[in-house]
PAKOLMI-61697 format. One record per residue: residue in three letters; x, y, z of N, C-alpha, C in turn. Coordinates in steps of 0.02 Angstrom, whole numbers, plus 50000, padded with zeros to 5 digits. Example, Ala and Ser with C-alpha at 12.3 -4.5 7.8 and 13.67 -1.06 7.14 Angstrom:
> ALA,50660,49716,50390,50615,49775,50390,50660,49835,50390
> SER,50642,49888,50354,50684,49947,50357,50645,50002,50394
//
This chain:
> MET,49531,50154,49866,49553,50141,49929,49585,50073,49935
> TYR,49553,50019,49902,49577,49954,49904,49643,49947,49867
> ALA,49645,49987,49809,49708,49981,49767,49768,50007,49811
> VAL,49755,50068,49847,49805,50091,49892,49826,50039,49945
> SER,49777,50010,49974,49793,49962,50028,49834,49902,50002
> PHE,49812,49880,49937,49842,49828,49912,49920,49840,49903
> LEU,49935,49902,49869,50002,49922,49855,50045,49926,49920
> ILE,50014,49954,49967,50048,49957,50031,50066,49890,50062
> PHE,50009,49844,50054,50019,49780,50076,50073,49743,50043
> ILE,50085,49751,49976,50137,49726,49937,50207,49742,49966
> ASN,50204,49815,49973,50270,49839,50006,50287,49808,50070
> ILE,50240,49802,50116,50253,49771,50176,50277,49703,50171
> ILE,50239,49659,50126,50259,49591,50113,50332,49587,50096
> VAL,50354,49632,50047,50428,49632,50017,50473,49644,50078
> VAL,50461,49693,50119,50499,49709,50174,50496,49645,50226
> TYR,50441,49619,50238,50431,49567,50290,50468,49508,50266
> VAL,50465,49484,50203,50500,49429,50173,50573,49440,50180
> ASN,50596,49498,50162,50669,49508,50166,50698,49514,50239
> LEU,50658,49543,50278,50683,49553,50349,50685,49485,50386
> PHE,50636,49438,50373,50637,49374,50404,50666,49321,50353
> HIS,50697,49342,50304,50732,49290,50256,50681,49228,50247
> ILE,50621,49243,50224,50577,49192,50211,50587,49160,50140
> THR,50595,49101,50136,50604,49065,50074,50555,49005,50073
> GLU,50557,48969,50015,50511,48918,50009,50517,48861,50063
> VAL,50582,48858,50084,50593,48804,50132,50562,48820,50204
> ASN,50569,48883,50224,50544,48898,50290,50476,48941,50290
> SER,50442,48937,50227,50379,48980,50228,50323,48945,50259
> LYS,50335,48887,50284,50278,48843,50313,50264,48867,50389
> GLY,50302,48910,50414,50294,48930,50483,50239,48979,50495
> GLY,50241,49017,50548,50188,49060,50564,50193,49127,50526
> TYR,50239,49131,50481,50243,49200,50436,50179,49209,50400
> LYS,50143,49164,50378,50080,49174,50339,50030,49210,50380
> ILE,50024,49185,50446,49976,49218,50495,49996,49291,50505
> GLY,50058,49299,50515,50083,49370,50524,50069,49417,50467
> ILE,50076,49394,50405,50065,49427,50350,49985,49442,50341
> LEU,49948,49392,50361,49875,49404,50355,49848,49454,50409
> VAL,49882,49452,50464,49858,49498,50518,49872,49569,50490
> ILE,49939,49578,50470,49964,49640,50443,49914,49669,50390
> GLY,49897,49627,50344,49849,49646,50291,49779,49666,50318
> LEU,49757,49625,50364,49691,49644,50396,49689,49710,50427
> VAL,49739,49720,50467,49749,49781,50510,49757,49841,50460
> LEU,49792,49829,50403,49801,49880,50356,49740,49900,50322
> PHE,49700,49850,50302,49629,49863,50269,49584,49896,50316
> ILE,49584,49874,50379,49537,49904,50426,49555,49977,50440
> THR,49625,49983,50449,49643,50056,50463,49624,50100,50406
> ASN,49636,50080,50346,49621,50119,50282,49542,50125,50274
> TYR,49509,50083,50295,49431,50091,50302,49414,50147,50346
> ILE,49441,50141,50409,49423,50194,50461,49450,50262,50435
> VAL,49504,50271,50407,49537,50332,50386,49506,50364,50325
> PHE,49487,50322,50277,49458,50350,50213,49384,50341,50202
> LEU,49356,50289,50218,49282,50270,50201,49240,50290,50257
> HIS,49255,50279,50318,49212,50292,50375,49191,50371,50381
> LYS,49132,50384,50383,49105,50448,50375,49126,50484,50317
> ASP,49133,50450,50257,49154,50481,50190,49213,50529,50194
> ARG,49264,50510,50233,49324,50553,50242,49355,50571,50171
> TYR,49353,50515,50126,49386,50532,50065,49351,50589,50023
> LYS,49293,50608,50036,49262,50663,50002,49292,50725,50022
> GLN,49310,50735,50088,49347,50788,50116,49413,50793,50083
> ILE,49450,50742,50071,49514,50740,50040,49501,50772,49966
> LEU,49454,50737,49934,49442,50759,49857,49426,50835,49857
> LYS,49391,50856,49902,49372,50931,49902,49430,50973,49908
> ARG,49477,50952,49956,49537,50985,49972,49581,50993,49911
> TYR,49588,50942,49871,49633,50945,49811,49591,50963,49748
> LYS,49530,50979,49751,49492,50998,49691,49518,51059,49655
> ASP,49545,51105,49686,49573,51167,49647,49646,51167,49644
> GLU,49676,51103,49643,49750,51101,49632,49768,51122,49566
> THR,49824,51155,49565,49849,51178,49494,49866,51119,49450
> LEU,49872,51131,49383,49888,51081,49335,49966,51046,49348
> LYS,50004,51099,49368,50076,51072,49383,50074,51024,49445
> ARG,50041,51045,49497,50037,50993,49555,50008,50934,49540
> LYS,49955,50933,49497,49918,50872,49480,49968,50829,49439
> LYS,50005,50850,49395,50056,50817,49353,50110,50790,49397
> THR,50128,50830,49449,50187,50809,49489,50161,50751,49531
> GLY,50097,50757,49559,50064,50705,49603,50059,50637,49564
> SER,50030,50650,49500,50020,50591,49459,50085,50554,49442
> PHE,50136,50594,49430,50203,50564,49416,50229,50527,49483
> LEU,50219,50551,49534,50240,50522,49600,50200,50453,49616
> VAL,50141,50457,49598,50097,50398,49611,50115,50339,49561
> ILE,50129,50358,49498,50155,50308,49450,50217,50284,49471
> LEU,50262,50326,49492,50334,50303,49506,50324,50259,49574
> TYR,50283,50271,49616,50272,50230,49677,50250,50161,49652
> MET,50203,50157,49607,50173,50092,49578,50226,50052,49546
> ILE,50273,50086,49505,50322,50054,49466,50369,50022,49521
> LEU,50396,50065,49570,50442,50044,49620,50415,49981,49658
> THR,50349,49986,49666,50315,49929,49710,50326,49867,49668
> PHE,50307,49863,49603,50305,49808,49566,50377,49786,49550
> VAL,50424,49831,49542,50495,49812,49529,50525,49780,49598
> SER,50504,49804,49657,50529,49776,49723,50506,49702,49726
> ILE,50457,49685,49693,50429,49614,49697,50477,49572,49653
> LEU,50497,49599,49601,50538,49565,49552,50611,49552,49582
> ILE,50635,49609,49616,50699,49602,49648,50700,49562,49707
> ALA,50652,49557,49747,50648,49524,49811,50651,49451,49798
//
């Protein structure tokens, strides 16, 4: 859950930095507080959605009988998402 939150947070930071054109010169403003608030909200939301009342167990049960083809497709998409996330950091 924390890894997912972290990857989403990285994506949000890349968009945030590009949207507000944050550079080393103007990074001393209130942008850091905004990023921290966004991260905190993201982690709390993911906690409520996935960990509170063990919701993740329901999700695991739902995908337990998934076919091998769907598992491979899902794994490919997750790996692609991770690669694109880290590439977006290098490009930004």
